[in-house]
C-alpha angles and dihedrals in degrees: 000000000000091000098043130256135273123252121227089268092054094251119141114256127208115291118279107282126249089226108064102174129228095258095250093123115080113264120257111253116252090235090058092049091050092049092051090047091057093043090053088068105027106033114004093165091058089045090053092052090052092044091052091057091050092046091055094049114094112225121250106232129180107254141137115279093199133087114250121272113288094029111105122201111286130226108283117245139173141198132182136214121193088344096309121123124235116196125209147132139229140215134194134357135272136058108358124250117190123210117208121190127208137252110308091009135113136212097270088066088072093045097110088073095057102077099044092045093049090047088052090057103264136131107232124207122190123179143167121255119234115296090010124115108312100355122100126245122254130223094325129075117291112286094028134098143150138229090254091054090049090052091050090050093052090048091050094051092050092046091051099043104033142268117321120246081193143342117221109198137177128208111316088007088072090058090048091049092052091049090049092052089047088055090056105272109154107243123164097189144350137225113194121194113199094331117211116261129233115309091236087072092051094047087058091047092046092051091046094051094046096044103241132124142219097298093063094032094057093045090047091055091050092049090050091049088054094045094049095045089228132063109280092229091055088069091063111113099243090054097040097042098085091068090061096063088237104269114194111295134197118192120198116188140152120229089220092063110128096180098054117018119238088232087068090070091044090055093046091049091051090051095044115071112234095004118156123217124201118183120208119213137233102353090141133204094339094047092126090066102027089061087072089065097037104120099199090053093046092051091047089053092049091049090052091050090050090052092239110145111260091191109115093345123144110244113190089333092307124117114242122191116184118232109212109194114237096034106120112238095005110166125225114216111187122234108249122252 
């Protein structure tokens, strides 16, 4: 594994990826892996076209479609970007906080934030990204979308429903939120839960899972650059962050996360002046998803949005010490599980 795997044709694939994944996504069929292995040698351009369609297709994962207990259905709302409909709902009154789910997710995944934010005096807006759940697709075929389209959708929702007191975003949603702010969306502060790492890591994982090598991988990246209208790697948070003006940022991440490495948040925090990083503890193999139900982390995020100091506060009877990047010798005390 450390030296990569062999495709069906015997050709060397890309090296084994740093991001391994938790296994939540459905496995790639052996027939698909074999086909990509042959295309790597015989027709890499065709393989890249096929790979681009798969890359832009959010996975369908088994998950609850309902909001958590105690959260009633919100008031339906919509927004549109370039003629495409985005579906969502809202709760409460006050400064608006937007909840942005990750790749393959849907708005109920962020539902644990609704009740505490409403109780704290906020209006909460949750919505589905393009080609997810109830929202329409964009320029691509139905069921497909891109990170740039997701960023445009977040920007459109904020433009339609008012400036953001905060945006709480998970995984790829954090990338989309940064792109939205870079496009001019008014955002006072961010809370990122297990933000997605650099796309170079996921290209390696994608190639590894599908059984193709560097010939298709490199062509895939170039096709994605063309499809997005910007280099794919320019949408990574450390590169895109400067366009946001660096509003206050809290990162919450678990070192056990297999879907987005903890070092991703460390790198973002180093690149984002004044960012705060709070590690959770012991969420295990499914940390990337369990963090959305992790009450200490949720309460820490709500406290940050409310501008209450999170330094040395008790959160659900767990000690929380903020780690402000750039402070020599700053300690990191994990949020309890």
